N, C-alpha and C positions, 0 to 999 in steps of 0.2 A: 504493499500500500504506500502510495506517495503522499508526503506531508505537503499540504498546500503552501505555496510561496508566502502567503500572508503570515501563516503560523511560523514558518522558518525565520522570517525577519523578526518577529517578536522574541523568539528564543535567542537569536543572535544579539539583539539589543539588551536583553535581560541578563546575559552572562557578565558583561562588563559592569553593569549596575550592581549586580549581586557582589562581584569581586570588590568594588569600591566600598559598598556598604560593610562587607566583612572586614576590610582593612580599617575602616573608620571605628567599627566596634572593637576590634583588637587594640587599637591605639588608645581608645577611651578607657577600656578595662585596664590596660597596663598603667596608664596615668593614675587611675583611681587606686589601684592596688599599691602603687609606689607611695602615694600620699597616706593611705590608710595605714601602711606599715611603717611610716616614718617615726623616729623617736621624738620628733618635734610636736607631734600630735599630743594635745593636752592643754593645761592651763599653766601659765607662766606668771610669776610674781616679779614685777619690775618697778621702776620709779620714773615719773615724768620729769619735765625740765625744771620744775619747782622742787624736786626731791620728794613728791607725794607718791605713796605706793598705789599701784593699780594692777589689774590683771589683764593678760592677754590670753584669749582662748583660741587655739588653732584646731580646727575641726578636720576630720578625715577627708572631707570632700573638697578641701582647698579654701574654705571660707574661714574668716577670722573675725573676732569680735573683741572689744575692750570694755572694761568697766569704767573707763575714763570718758567723760562726756556722753551726751545723749546720742545714741544710735551710731557710735563709732564702730563701723564694720569695714571689712575689706577682704582681700584675697591674699593667699600666700603660696610661695613655691620654694622648693628646697634647691639649694645651689651648693652642692658639696657639704661642708660642715656649717653652712649658713642657711637660714630661712629668711626670705625677703618678703615683708608684708606690705602690700600697697593699700593704703587707707582711703576711705571716701572723703577724708578731709584734705587730701593732697600730700599728706606726710607719708614717709616710707620708714618702716622699722626693720632692723635686722637683729636677729638672735643668732649668735655665732658660738660654736663649741671651741673653747680654747683650753686645751689640755684636759684638766678634770673639772672645769667650770664653764659657765655660759655667760656671755656678755650681750646686753642690749644696746644698740646704737639707733638714734632716731635722726631723720633728716627732714627738714622743712620742704615744702612744695618748691620744686625747681632747684633745690640744692643738690650738687653732684654727689652720688653715692660712693665715689672713690676719694672724696675729700674729708675733712674733719667733720664729725657729726654735730648737730646742734645740742645733742644730749647723749649721755651714756650712763649706764648703770649695770650692776650685776643682774643676771637673770636666773631665777630659780624655778625649777618645775614644781608647781604645787600639787598638781593632780595629773 
């Protein structure tokens, strides 16, 4: 039995689409698993620019929230021994593992991340 040309074209188009969807799914799952397995996931005790304590919570889905300010939320990604948090306020925070402890550095909106931070403090994983 011969497959009609119309059906053969549908199959030919669907194969590349299925391959692309499978690749996107694999990349998404790999990214999610790497975030969920990160040692950085959890709640961190740090200090702000005025020396006041607050907490940063890094969720396994790449989202971040802070107990400082109303609605301070953002996203985070791991870069080696550092996690980089991009906040909705425009600030960027880094938590870096340095030997046997962690350090938090914070950068104002537009401030270069490879220069001196606006603020730094110890970071301790609370939960």
